[in-house]
N, C-alpha and C positions, 0 to 999 in steps of 0.2 A: 504494500499500499504506499502510495507516494506521500511524502512528508510535505506538510504545508510550510512554505517558506516563512521565516519570521517577518513581521511587518517592518517595513523600512522605517528608520528613525525619522522624526520630523526635522526640518531644517532648524538650525539654532534660533532663528527668528521666531518660529512658531512653537517653540518648545514651552510646555506648561509646567513650571517648577512647583514642587511641593510648597505648601503654605508656609512651612518653617523657613524656607529659604526665600520665598517670594516676598514676604512681609518686610524683612530687614532691608533687602535690596530696593524695594519700593519706597521705604522711609528714606533711605540714602539719596535717591533721586529727588525726593521732595525737599530735603535739607540742602542739596547742593544748588537748587534753583530758588529756594523760598526767599532769600534776601533780595535777589534781583526781581522776583515776582511782585513783592509788595513795594518795591521802590517807586515805581511810576505812580500808583494812586497816592503814595505819600507825597511825591514831588508835585503832582497836579493839585491834589486837594489843599495842600498848604499854600501853594502859590496863588490859588484862587481865594484864599482865606475862608475856606468852608469851616463850619463848626466842627469841633472834634468828633461828634457822633456821625456827621456826614463823612468825614475822612475814614472813620472805622467802617461805615457802610461801604465806601469805595473799596477798602481792602477786602471785605467779605465778598462783594460782587466780583472782584478781580479773581480771587481764589476759586470761586465757584465757577466762573467762566473758564478759568485755567483747567479745571477738571473736565469740563464738557469738551473743550477743544482737544485736550490731550487724549480722551477716549475716542473721539472721533479719528484723530490722526494715527493712533496706535491700533485700534481694532478695525477701523474702516467703517463707513456707513454708506451703503449702495455704491456710487461711483466717486466717493469722497474719502480721502485718508491714504497716507503712504504705506501704512501697515508695517511699520518699522518701530523700533524702540526710541520714540520721540516724546519729549516733554514740551508743552507749549506755554508760553508766557508773554506778557506784553513787551513789545519792542521798544527799546530806548530811542530808536529813530523817530518815533512819533512824539517825543516829549517836547522838543523845541517848537515844532508848528502847533502843538495843542496849547502851549504856554502863550504863543503869540495870538492865537484865536481867543483864548480865555481872557486876555487883556482888553479885548474890545467888548464894550458893554452890550453891543447888539448881536454878538455872537455868543459868548459865555459858555457855560457848561452844556447847555442844551444845543448850542450850535455845534460844539465838539462832537456831541453824540450824533448829531445829523450827518456830519462829515464822516464819521467812523462807519456809520450804516451804509452810506453811499459807497465808501471805499470798499467795504466788505462785498457788496453787490458787484462792484467793478472787478474786484479780485476774482470772484466766482466766474464772471464772464470771460475774463482775459487770461485765465489759468492756462488753456491750451496754447496760447500765444507767446507766453513768457519766454519759452526756450528759443524763439525765433529773434527776440530783442537781446538775448544774451550777449551777442558780440558787441553790444554798445557799452558793456560793463566789464572791461578787462581789469586786471588787478591795479593799474594806475588809476582807474576810476573808483573802484570799490575801496581801495586803500585809502584814497583821499577823502571819500565820504565818511568812512568809518573813523578816520583820524578826527574829522571835524565833529562828528558825533561825540567823541570822547572828550574834546577840548570844550565843546558847548556844555556838556553835562558837568564838567569840573566846576563850573561856576556855582551849580547847585550844591555839590559837595562841599565847597569852600564856604558858602553861605550857612549851610548846615553846621559846619564846625564853628562858625562864628556866632551861632545861636539864633539863626532865622534870617530874616531880610534885613539889610542895612537901614532901610527906611520903612515906615509904616504909614498907612493912610490915616488921615485925620479930617473930620468935617468941621468947618469953621462955623461961627454963629451966622455967617452970612449964607450958609448952605454950600460953600465952595469946598471941594475935596482937594487937599494938599497932602504932600509927603513930608513927614518929619523924621528926624533921626530916631533910630531904635536904641534906647539907653542900654539895653541888654546885649547888644551886638558887640562881639569881641571881648566879653567879659573873661578875666583870667581863668575863673573856674570852669567856664565852658570850654576854653582852649585847652586847659589841662585835661578834661574828660575826653575830648576828641583825641589828644595825643595818646592818652592811655589806651584807647581802643586801637588806635593805629599801631601801637607798640605791640599789643597783644596779638594782633593779626600778623605782623611782621615776625614775631617770635614763633608762631605756630607754623607759618610758611617756612621758616628757617629750620626748625627742629622737629616739626610734626611729620608723621609719615602716613601714607595711605589715606584712609577715610578722614582722619583728623585734619590733615592738610587740605583735603577737598572742601571742608566746611569751615576754613579758617575765618572767613568774613562773618559767617553766622556765629561762630564762637566768640569772636571779638565783640559783636553786639551784645550777645548774652552776658559776657564778662562786664561790658560797660554798663548794661542795665542793672546788674547786681550791685555795682559800685554806686551807681545813681541812686538806687533804692536805699542803700545804707546812709548815703549823705542826705537823704530827704529830698532829692531832685526828681524823683519818679513817683508818681501817685497813682493809686489804684481804685479811686472812688468810682470812676466810670466803668472800670473793669468789673467791679463788684456789682454794679447796678445793671450791666449788660446781662441779657438772658444767654443760657447755654445753647438755645436753638432759636434760629429765626430764618424765615424764608427770604430769599433774594427775589423780589418780584421785578418784572420788566418795567422800564420807564418810571422808576422810583422818583426821579427829580422832575417828572413832567414829560410831555410829548417833545421829541427831538425837533429842532428847527433846522431847516436846510438853506445854506447860503452858497452861492456858486463858487466864490474863490476859496473858501475853506474846503469845499468838497474837492475841487481840482487839486489843491495842496495836498490833501490827504490821500487822494489817488495816486499821486506822484510818490508819496511816501510808500503807498502799497506796492508799487512797482520795485522800489528799492529793496523793500522787505522780502518780496517774492524772489528777487535775484539772490539775495542772501540765502533764503531757504533752499533755493535750488542747489546752491553750493553745498549746503548741510547735507542735503539728501544724497548728493553724489558721493561725499565723503563717507557718509553713514553706510551707503550701498557697498562701498569698498571695505569698510570695517566688518560689516556683517556677512560679506561674501554673497550678497543677493544682488543680481543683475536687475538694474532698473530700466525699463523701457519708457517710451514717451507717455504711455498710458498711466503707468505707475507715478511718474513725476507730475503729470497733470492732476492726478488724484490728490497728491500731497500739496500741490500749490492751491488746489480748490479748497482744501481744508483750511489753509490759511485765510482764505476769503471767507469761508463759513464761520471760522473762529472769530474773525473780525466783525462779521455781522452779528453774531451772538453777543460778542462784547459791547457793541452799540445798544442792542436791545436791552441787555442786562446791567447797563449803567457802568460799563467799563470801556476798554480802549483796544487798539489793533494788536493781533496776535501773530506770533511767529515761533519757529522752532528754536529752542534755547541751546546755544552752543556749549554751555557748561555740561549739559547732560549728554551731548554728543562726545565730548571728551571723556566723560565717565564711563561710557560704553567702551572706549578704547582702553581705559585704565583697569576696569574690572574684568573685561572679556566676556561679560554676561550680555548676550545678544537678543534674549527674549522680549518681544514687544509686550508680553502680558506683565512684565515687571513695570513698565511705564504706565500701562493701562491700570494696575494696582495703584501707582502713584497718582494717577488721575482720580480714582476713588477717594483717595486720602485727601486730596485737594478739595473735592466736593463736600467732604465731611467738615474740613476746616472752613470753608466758605459758608456753611450752614450754622457756624457757631460765632455769633456776634461777640461772645466774650473773648475769643481768640483775637478777632480783629481789634477790639478795644485794647487788648493788651499790647499789640504792635503799635498802635497808634499813641499809647502812653509813653513810648520809649522817647527820651529827650532828643531834640534834633542834634545836640552836640555829640551824642553817642552815635547817631547815624552818620554825622559828618566825618568821623574817623573812618568809618567803613566806606563811606561814599568816595573819599579820595582814593582808596584802592579799587573799588568797583569801576568807577567812572575812569580813573587813570588806566586801568586795563583795557578798556574799550579803546582809548586813544593808542595805547601800546599795540593792540592788535592791528589797527591801521598802519602803524609804523612797520610791524612785522610783514604785512601783506606788500607794503611798498618796498621792503627790502629785496623782494623777488623781482622787482622791476628793473629792466636794463636802462640805467641812466647814462652810462658811458658811451654806448654805441648810438643811442638815441636821445639826444639832448632835449628833444621836444618834450619828453616825459617830465624833465624838471619844470618847464613852463606850466605844464598842465597841472602839477602838484602845487606849484607856487601860487598860481592865480586862483586855483580852486580853494585853497586855504585862505587866501586873501579876501575872496568874496565871502567865505564862510565866516570870517572874523567880523565883518562889517556890523552885524546886530550886536555883537559882543562888546566891541571897543567904542562904537558910535551909535548908541541906541536911537538918536534922533536923525540919523542920516537920511532916511526916506520919509520924514514927516510931511513933505510937501507932496508926496505921491498920493494917488486916490486911496481913500480909506479902505475900500473893498480889497485892495492888493496887500494890505498890511500883514495878514497871516502868512503870505508867501515871502514878502520882503523882510519881515522880521525873523525869519527862520534861517539861520545860518546854514543848517543842514541842507534845506531845500535849495538855497543859493549855491552851495558847494556842489550839489548833485547836478544841477542844471549846467553850472560852468564846467564841470569836469567832463560831462558827456559831450557838450559842444565843443570844447576844446580838444577832446580826443578825436572827435570827427574831423576837426580842422587840421590837426597835425598828422594823425595816423590813419592808415586804411584799416577797415574792419577786418577782424579775424573771421575764419570760418566757424560754423556752429561747433564742430567737433573740437577745434582748438579751444573755443570758449568754454566748452564743458569740462575739458581737462583742467584748464586754468581755475575754473570755479571750484572743482574738487580740491585743488591745491590750496586756494584761498580759505575754504572751509577747514582744511586740515591745519592751516596756520592759525585759525582762531578758535580751534576746538577747546582751548583751556581757558577761555575768558571767564 
């Protein structure tokens, strides 16, 4: 009697791990991306001067949407999802444009959500076409954009370390709104707290090993929060009052508003995000030894659009694949997509717990400042690393592309009133250094260099993703 051959073992990506292994690996993925995941709602909420309870809700909504987007990307939903070990989080590329939008009274938070929803729909529609525009984004372009993203975000980290914003709004008796100096900005005790957190992170990076080194930023924040609690600088009144469970409902802040220029701006951000995601997918395909065809890449990029659409509906922001977790796959060698799916379930649980969000919101900004210098500085360093692969010696034109792209990107940072005579509707675009750098670098590259073929562009994108996998 013929013996039945043993069933072939599943591909490592499709391997279902026992619960005893699955749970700690999923928690590790969550811990690696947690600090980055909550950073954007903290930045936007505090920049828009929302009440603490609203900032806490933004964090809950963000974690909830992170969980949904991660499950869609990892497990797949119909023709959506790359079905690889991917964790999704809010992209830092959207921060600058959103802060510029939020500064305009006629746009505000609801206008941001309208632009995010429109960008999500745009991403879903253009997902099949992104591979064709990939030649527009060689390393000299993507490196310049990511470098400007990091430099732009450093202002946020520095202000956190200083204790908030250097100026605060004040309404005069005449009803006029003016900016006055923040007396707490740059206080010695706050600077010492930020320095302590920074030193803890550096010590862990220097002497920590394995998993501990991977969560150095989160460990530094926890250490800083513990010290702040002992010094009486961190208060838990709102944490105690927050419920353990709370639903994240769509359109919590009201119906979104749609404005043309913010929508166009966020759609441009979406293209940059999807190009970055494409590189991540190609690098992850190589790590997991799973060949990705055009349909698979389209499914993954479509999930970016769906995640962004969900983000706008559930009161949060654009989503992308987190490079930290791509790097973690390479470090651990665990390729199962069910690990990141379990991480998505954990994020869902955290998002449905307002008490956890209130705890994050209670962390003093000076504690976050020490960590922000590392997180945002690493984004800039990733841009430098990508640019290190660019040939500047044989092609001097690349020097001009980088120089002018960074120059345009610095305009809103060093000269905030530079475009104040331009039409107000264009302010979300003109006040975003990231968008200015993206437009300048693409146009300058077209001017100086001929376009590469699609195959060359894909190879380079995979290399770019590999260079940034440890951010």
